[in-house]
C-alpha positions as CSV (number, residue, x, y, z in Angstrom):
1,M,36.5,46.4,34.3
2,S,35.1,44.7,31.4
3,Y,31.6,43.4,31.5
4,W,30.6,39.9,29.7
5,A,26.9,38.8,28.9
6,K,26.1,34.8,28.2
7,I,23.4,34.3,25.7
8,E,21.7,31.3,25.2
9,N,18.8,31.1,22.6
10,N,19.3,34.9,22.0
11,V,18.4,35.7,25.7
12,V,20.9,37.1,28.3
13,V,21.3,34.5,31.2
14,N,24.1,35.8,32.9
15,V,26.4,38.9,33.2
16,L,30.0,38.6,34.5
17,V,32.7,41.2,35.4
18,G,36.4,40.6,34.0
19,D,39.4,42.0,35.8
20,D,41.1,44.5,33.7
21,S,44.6,43.7,35.6
22,F,44.8,40.7,33.3
23,P,46.2,41.6,29.7
24,D,42.9,40.7,27.8
25,R,40.6,42.2,30.5
26,G,39.5,38.7,31.4
27,E,38.5,37.4,27.9
28,S,40.5,34.2,28.3
29,F,38.7,33.3,31.6
30,I,35.1,34.0,29.8
31,K,36.2,31.9,26.9
32,A,36.9,29.1,29.2
33,L,33.5,29.0,30.6
34,G,32.2,28.0,27.2
35,G,28.9,29.1,25.3
36,M,28.4,32.4,23.6
37,W,29.7,35.4,25.8
38,L,29.6,39.0,24.5
39,E,31.0,42.2,25.9
40,T,28.7,44.6,27.0
41,V,29.6,48.2,28.3
42,T,27.8,50.3,30.9
43,D,27.8,53.6,28.9
44,K,25.9,51.8,25.8
45,S,28.8,52.8,23.4
46,L,28.7,48.9,22.4
47,R,25.5,47.0,21.5
48,K,23.2,50.1,21.9
49,N,22.2,49.0,25.8
50,Y,24.3,47.5,28.6
51,A,23.0,43.4,28.7
52,S,20.8,42.6,31.8
53,I,19.6,39.1,32.5
54,G,16.4,38.9,30.4
55,Y,17.4,41.1,27.6
56,T,17.5,39.7,24.0
57,Y,20.5,40.0,21.8
58,D,19.7,40.6,18.4
59,S,22.5,39.8,16.0
60,T,21.4,41.7,13.1
61,R,21.1,45.2,15.0
62,D,24.2,43.7,17.2
63,A,22.3,45.1,20.1
64,F,21.0,44.2,23.6
65,I,17.5,44.8,23.7
66,P,15.1,45.2,27.1
67,P,12.1,43.2,27.6
68,K,9.1,44.9,26.0
69,P,7.1,46.4,28.6
70,F,3.8,47.1,27.1
71,E,2.4,45.8,24.1
72,S,1.5,49.3,22.6
73,W,5.2,50.4,22.9
74,V,7.5,50.5,19.7
75,L,11.2,49.6,19.3
76,N,13.3,52.7,18.6
77,E,15.7,51.3,16.0
78,D,18.3,53.9,16.9
79,T,18.9,53.4,20.5
80,C,16.9,49.7,20.7
81,Q,14.7,50.8,23.6
82,W,11.0,50.7,23.7
83,T,9.0,53.8,23.7
84,P,5.2,54.5,24.3
85,P,2.8,55.8,21.6
86,T,2.7,58.9,23.3
87,P,5.8,60.7,25.2
88,R,5.9,60.9,28.8
89,P,4.8,64.4,30.3
90,T,7.7,66.6,31.2
91,D,5.9,68.8,33.7
92,G,7.9,67.4,37.0
93,K,4.8,65.3,38.2
94,I,4.9,61.4,38.4
95,Y,3.4,59.4,35.9
96,E,2.6,55.9,35.1
97,W,1.6,53.9,31.8
98,D,-1.9,52.8,31.7
99,E,-2.0,49.9,28.8
100,P,-5.7,49.7,28.4
101,T,-6.3,53.3,27.7
102,K,-2.8,53.8,26.4
103,A,-2.0,57.0,28.5
104,W,0.3,58.2,31.2
105,V,-1.7,58.6,34.2
106,E,-0.7,60.9,37.2
107,Q,0.0,59.2,40.4
108,K,-0.9,60.8,43.6
109,V,2.1,61.0,46.0
């Protein structure tokens, strides 16, 4: 299958699946819909990330970038993913980011 993201004002507004049984993997159908459509792939080998509604398309980076989750997080230029100012603990416990303190807070389950 092929996957196509519709871009309006640099924002992904729709993602459709193309049919690989067609010689062009559905590309002619996507073009017939009009507007700007870009291919996206689930393994992130194209355009850094799989597109989802609400993601931004950055044409300079040729990348789909997810919405920024917190103001303090910064964009990793290699992956085009947002990263926290401090890494998440890896001790097997469940943590949630607390933006006011800019720290990971352990969640009690």
